Residue, then its C-alpha position, 0 to 999 in steps of 0.5 A: m093285961g095291965g087293965e087300964a083302958w081295956h075292958d073285961v080283963r081279969d087277972e086270973e084269966s090273964e095268968r091262965a092265958l100266959h101259962a097256956a101260951l108257955d105250955a103250947g111252946i110260946n117262949w116270949l112275953d112282952t110287957a112294959e112298966v107303963y101297962g097298968r102302972g106295973h100291973s102287967e109286969r106283976i102278973i107276968g112275975r107271978v107266972l114266972a115264979a111258977r116256971r123255970r126262968e130260963e123257959v121264958i124270954v121276958a121283954t119289957k119297956v122303959v117309959g119316955a119319962h125314965l130315959a134320963a141317966d138318973q131315972l132309968p136305973g130305978a125304973l129298971d129295978q122296979s120292973l125287975r121287982n115286978l117281974r120277980t127276976d134279976y134280969v130282963d132278956l130284952y129291955q126296950v125304950h118304949w117311945p123316943n124322948a126328944q128332951i133326953p139325948i139318946e146318947e145318955t139313954m144308951a149309956a145307962l142301958l149299956a151300964a145295966q147290960e154290963a151289970g147283968k140286969i139286961r141281956y139285950i137292948g131294943v127300941s119301940n116306936f122309933n123310925a129309921r133315923q132315930i134307930a140310926e142315931a141310937l146305933q152310934y152309941g151301942p147295939v140295938v137288936s130289935l124294933q117294936p113298931p105298930y104294924s098290921l095289914f091296916w097300918r103299914y108305915i114302916e114299909k117305906e123306910t124303917l123296915p128296909f133299914c132294919r133288914e139292912h142292919n140285921i135288926g129284928v122287927i117284932p111288931y105290935s097290934p098285928l090285928a089292928q087292936g082287934l079290928l082284924t078279928g072281924k068282931f066289930s061293926l058299924s053298930n059295935r064300936p069300942p066304948a069311949d073310954d077304951n084305948r081303941a076309941h082313939n085309934r085312927i083306924f077306928l075313926d070315921p071315915t077310915y073305920e067304914v073302909a076298914l070294915q069293908q076290907v075285913e070282909v076281904v080278909r074273911q073271904v081269904a080265911a074261908r078258903y084256908g079254913k082259918t079265922p080272919a085273925q089267923v090270916a091277919i097274923r099270918w100276913v104279918l109273919q110272911q113279910p120280909g124282915i119280920t121276926a115275930a108278932i106280938v099278939g095280945a090275948r085275954n084268955e086261953r081261947q084267944v091264945a089257942e086261936n092265935l096259935g092257929a096262925d102258925g104252921w101254914t103259908l098264905a099263897p102269893e095270890d092271897m098275899a096280894t089280895l090282902t095287901a090290896a085290901g090294906d092299901k085301901v085302908m092306908a089310902s083312907l088314912g093318908l098319913e105320914e110315917d111318923t103319925p101316931m096310931w092314936k088321935w087324942d083330941 
């Protein structure tokens, strides 16, 4: 909803989608200061102003450039102004920054927590080793990693670590940035200035492999009377250690479709079929766990 690097995003539709989500029982909204340089936060702020604050769990993220002790407090205050609130429920480190000691960042986060500006501390895009280091200096309640049927690198070390340490896992991109919705094809790719044009799953030769496996998802979905997107979200939600999924929505229709992933269960044999399909995409990628999802030339 920040608008940058995404096409056909309209603020009015975004606000209606957020209200529709809250009205339907979704109680958690995730954003970041970097999304549209605060624009996403400001949209949520307008929605929060029309609701009871305690109705919504608000999560935002501080960018890597603002992790120093003299930068983080100001970044947090700006996010609070954007969100039109005096506290954030979950404040997350967006990306690790090797140039700034995590001890310094955690000290700043704990000070903000003591001041009542944040309720809980989380991290995003951290691996198991980086989370363990952060835990030396204070409590970390959640990890926000990329995770989907087609991008499963956290399964090796990071997800087991989080399960062992009772850290919630709230993955983003459970639909592989829309690829698992079934709307893309060899002749219908994201435009060059779209965020997804640099996603490794959308690059050849993996893209063609992924499209083939989307057909497997479509076949499973048909057996349940569901859409491929609903099945892909359901697969994520049924993984041990996953708390909830961060699923983007541009409008009320997409919110309604996303909600169709709730209230039912994929059978073990279908989970296995889907996992095998994802294995083929992973084999095509052939990457290490810490490789970013995006390839910037």
